[in-house]
N, C-alpha and C positions, 0 to 999 in steps of 0.2 A: 123659214127660208124657202124661197121659191125654187122649184125644180127646173133643171135645164131641159130644153127641148130635146126630144129623142134624136140622137145623131143619125146621119144617113147610113144606110146599110153598108157594112164592110163587104168587100168582095170575097165570097166564099171560095175556098180552094176546091180541088177536085173532090167529089163526094167519096166518102168511105162507107163501108157497110155499117149499119147501125148496130150497136151492141145490144145484148138482151136487156130490156128495161129492168130497172131495179125496183124490187118491191120495198119501198121505203119504210113501210110500217114494220116489216120483219127485221130490216137492218137496224133501224133505230132501236128497236127492242133488244136486239142482240148486242148493240153497242152499250145500251144502258145496263145490261146484265153482265157483260164481260169486261168493261173498262174499269180501271182503278180511279177512284175519286180523289181529287187533289184539292188542297186549300193552301194558298200562300198568304201569309199575313205579315204586315209591317206597321209601324206606327203611322196612323192616319189613312190606312187603306188595306184592302185585301182583294183576292180574286179566287174564284172557284174554277175547277176544270175537271176534265177526265183524260185518262191516258190509255191508249190502245196500241197494240202491235209491238214489233221488235225490229231493231236496226238503228240507223242513224236518227237522232231526234229531229222532229219537225214540229214546230210550235205554230198553232193557228191563233191569230189575234183578230177578234171580230169587230165589226162596226158597232156603233153605240147602241143600236136597237137589236143586234143579233145575239144569239146564244151559242154556247158550245155545241149543242145538239144539232144545230144547223149544218155543221161540218161532218156529221156522222157518215153520210154516204161516201164522201171523199175519203175519210179516214178508213172506212171499211175496205175500200179498194186498195189502199196503201198499206194495210196492216202487216202484210208479210214482208214488206221491204223497209218500212220506216216505223219508228216509235213516235206515234202521233200524240201530241198533247193539245187538246182542244180547250181553250179558255173562254170563260164568260168575260164580258167587259169588267174592268176594274171598278170596284166600289170605292169611291174616293170620299172618305168621311171627313177630311179636313181641308178640302178644296186645294189639294196640291196641284202644281202645274205638271205638265207632261214630262219635263226633264227630271223632276224628282220621282215621278212614278216609274220612269224608265230605269233610273238608278236602283230603285227598290226591287222592281221586278227582275232586272238583270242580275242582281245579287242572288235572288231566290232561285232563278233558273240555273245559274252557275253552280250553286250548291246542290241543286236537284240532279243535274246531269253529270256534274264533275268533268265536263269537257265541252267541245263545240256542239252547236246545234244550228238548225236553219229556221228561218222565220217566214211565215205567210201572213201578211197584214192586209186586212180588208177595210176600206173606208177609214174611219178614225183609227182603227187598229193599224193601218198603214203608217200613220204619223207616229204611233208608239213604236212600231217596228223600225222606222227610220232612226228614232232616238236611240234605240237599243243597239242597232248596227254601228252607229257613230260612237257610242260610249263603250261598247264592248267588242272592239274589232278582233280581239284574240279569240272570242268564243262564238261570234255569229259567222257561220260558214257560208251560207247563201241567204239571199234576201229576195222575197217575192212581194210585190206591191200591187194591189188591185182595188179599184173602186175610187169614189170621188172624195173621200174624206181627207186624204193627205194634201197638204198645200193650201188648206182652206184659210180664208181670212174673213172675219165677221164684221159686218157693218155695225155701227153703234146701235141701231134699232134691233138688229138680231141679238147682239150681246145683251141688250136690256131685256128682251123677251126671255132669253135663256136664264138671266138672273132671276126673273120672276118665276120661271119654271122650276127653279130649285125648291120652291115652296110646295109644289104639287106632288102628292104621293100617289095619285091615281094613275092607272096604266094609260099608255099612249093611245090605245084603241078607243078610248072614250073621247078623244079630241074630235072636233068637227072635221069632216072630210078625210079623216085618217084612212079609213077603209078604201074610199074611192081613190085616194092617192096611191095606195099600195097596188090596187088593181091596175091603174094606169102605168105605174113604173115597173111592175114586175110580172103581171099575168101574161103578157104577150110572149114571154121567153120560156115559159114552162111548157112541158110536153102537153099537147092538146088531149092526149088520151088519159091523162092522170090529173084530174081535178083535185084530188085529195092532197097531192104534194104541195100545191100552192096554198091550200088551206092550212097545212102544217106550218109553212113559212109565216103566214099571217098570224097564226096562233102564237108562235114563238116570239115574233117581233112585238105583237100587240100587248103582251103581258108585261113588257118593260115599263118601269115607272117613269113618269115625266121628269122627276127630279134626277134620276140616274142618267137619263139621256142628256139633260141640261149640263150636268157636271162633266160628262164625257166631252161634249162639244166645247165647253169652256176650257177644260184642261188641254185639249188638243190644239186649241187656237192660242194658247198662252205663250208658246215659244215657237217662232216660225221654223218650219222644217228646213228652209233654205239656210238657216244659220249653222246647220251641222252636216249638210249633204257632202261637203268637201272632205269630211272625215271618214266617209264610207269607202272602204276598199274591197269589200267582198263582192263576188259576182252577184249582180242584181237583175232581176227580171221584172219588167213593168207590163202588166196585163191590161190591155185595152179591150173592154167588153162592149159589144154593141148594145146600145140603149143607155149608156151612162152620160151621154151629152158631149157637145163640142168643147165646152170649157174644161171638162174633166180630161178629155183626150189631149187638149192643149197643155194642161198641167203635166200629164204623163210625158209628153214630148219634151217639155222644159226640164223635168227631172232626169230624163234619159241623158240630157246634155250635162246636167250638173253633177251626176254621179259618175265617177271615172269608169267603172266597169259595168255599165248598165246597157241593157238592150230592151227594145219594145217587142211585144208579141200581141197580135190581135186575135180575139175570139169572136167570130161572127155568130149571130143568132143565139147568144148565150145569156144576155141580160146581165144585171148587176149581182146575181146570185149564182154564178156558174157552178159552185160546189153543190148546189141543190138542183139546178136545171139541167146541167150537162156534166155530171161528175166524171164520166169515163173520159171525155175529151180533156177536162182539166187535169186529170191524173196522168194522162199521156204527156201533156206539157210539163208537168211537175217532175215526172220521172226522168224525162229527157234532160231537163235543166239541172236537176240535183245529182245526176249520176254521170254527167259529162264534164270533162275538164274544160273550164272556161278561161 
């Protein structure tokens, strides 16, 4: 799939003092050591994850090439206020569509928490979050959507390539131009003083198998998000991050109109991985949205 051109810069608000930079290596290690490991299984699929913190539950659903560990910096900052559940992408072993996946994961989360929770969906994880919010309105308390994966529709050529990709077990970082694409799409938004944090993102994303990415993309495009948006009643925040492209911003605006209780929020100079590039700013937005009556 071709990438969208980088969108024009968002108008930054008045500057705030920069927070102390996070030592990501230490924090990821602390999360690895302190978090509880989770595994939800159902017929035809499963998902691994980690759980950290105490308070109202907040579930992070990643894009097809992301991992749970990529949310570690954000979860670390939220751990005193929220019970953060960081999930890997669902492993779909029977080519289920996203509606079936949402039903199975929703049942698992309802049993795990025993009450309401909030969702942060990134990229293709946003499509899954939309399905969950529509199917489980009594348990999804707040909904945050970020990234370009929701609302996607595939051309027949893209669908054909993904069907072929289901046969490839190799990691995505072996694909031609993959590294160069990641550098173009993500490196400009990472802190210039911290080269290793971008390397961590590339390492995490690059280890994902081609077949798993293909299955995620096909599952998320199997049922249009627009078919269920009218059923979403919870407060919804749609994050528009600089760098995600005009068409993605356009879909965000469209969904803000389709979902009854939705609002848009822009994040300038954050890129498509704000939970890694600017976790302090993202956490400030999340705390405000999740703790204010909407």
